[in-house]
VOGU-3710 file (C-alpha; in Angstrom, 3 decimals, decimal comma):
1> mteqtkttik> 86,177/112,532/112,237  83,773/109,606/111,896  82,303/110,659/108,560  85,688/111,606/107,074  87,129/108,251/108,099  84,134/106,345/106,699  84,420/108,231/103,410  88,158/107,607/103,104  87,807/103,888/103,812  84,825/103,599/101,433
11> nthatlkasg> 86,756/105,334/98,635  89,850/103,235/99,288  87,757/100,072/99,198  86,247/101,095/95,844  89,670/101,867/94,387  91,128/98,565/95,563  88,091/96,622/94,325  88,427/98,233/90,884  92,046/97,047/90,903  91,044/93,480/91,714
21> tgldrvvkav> 91,942/93,495/95,398  90,474/94,630/98,710  90,984/96,119/102,133  92,191/92,744/103,396  95,402/93,331/101,408  96,292/96,530/103,302  99,491/95,862/105,247  100,098/99,322/106,709  98,166/102,493/107,391  99,707/105,873/108,105
31> vdvkdtksmp> 97,285/108,150/109,925  97,750/111,903/110,291  95,293/113,549/112,709  94,831/117,097/113,924  94,078/115,941/117,471  95,027/112,615/119,053  92,027/112,927/121,376  89,911/111,919/118,381  91,522/108,471/118,164  88,630/106,614/119,870
41> efasvyvpaf> 86,234/108,096/117,308  88,648/107,194/114,491  89,141/103,669/115,840  85,372/103,075/115,980  85,377/103,192/112,165  88,885/101,942/111,381  89,011/98,793/113,532  85,897/97,096/112,040  87,143/97,833/108,502  90,501/96,142/109,175
51> phrparsmve> 89,922/93,049/111,337  93,261/91,644/110,141  94,954/94,535/112,011  97,545/95,859/109,559  100,482/97,809/110,959  99,520/101,381/111,766  101,335/104,542/112,674  99,703/107,771/113,786  101,056/111,307/113,893  99,398/114,413/115,269
61> vsklpagvdn> 99,817/117,372/112,934  98,813/120,996/113,324  97,163/121,401/109,923  95,914/119,169/107,116  94,911/120,128/103,566  91,321/121,107/102,754  90,439/121,480/106,424  90,079/117,752/107,056  90,542/116,190/110,496  92,538/113,207/109,304
71> qldfitvv> 94,518/111,902/106,371  95,088/108,216/105,684  97,733/106,584/103,542  97,478/102,859/102,888  100,141/100,443/101,736  98,641/97,411/100,029  100,144/94,196/98,715  98,458/93,065/95,510
//
C-alpha cells in the first residue's frame, strides 16, 4: 500500500508539474481500496502530500485492476 501510494502521488505530481500546476491544486481525491484496514498506511503517505486537505472520498472494493491495492483519482483546478 505504501509504495503504490507513493508511486501514484509521485506520478501525479510529475504530470501536474508538466502541465504547469501542482498537487496544491488538487481539490478532491477519490480513493478505491481493497481493504479499509489499510487506511492508516495509506494516510501516512497521503496526508503529508496534501497538507491543504482536499476533499476525499474512499470506497472499499473487492478487486482492482492489475492487482493493485488502491486506485486514486484526483480532481484538480488549474
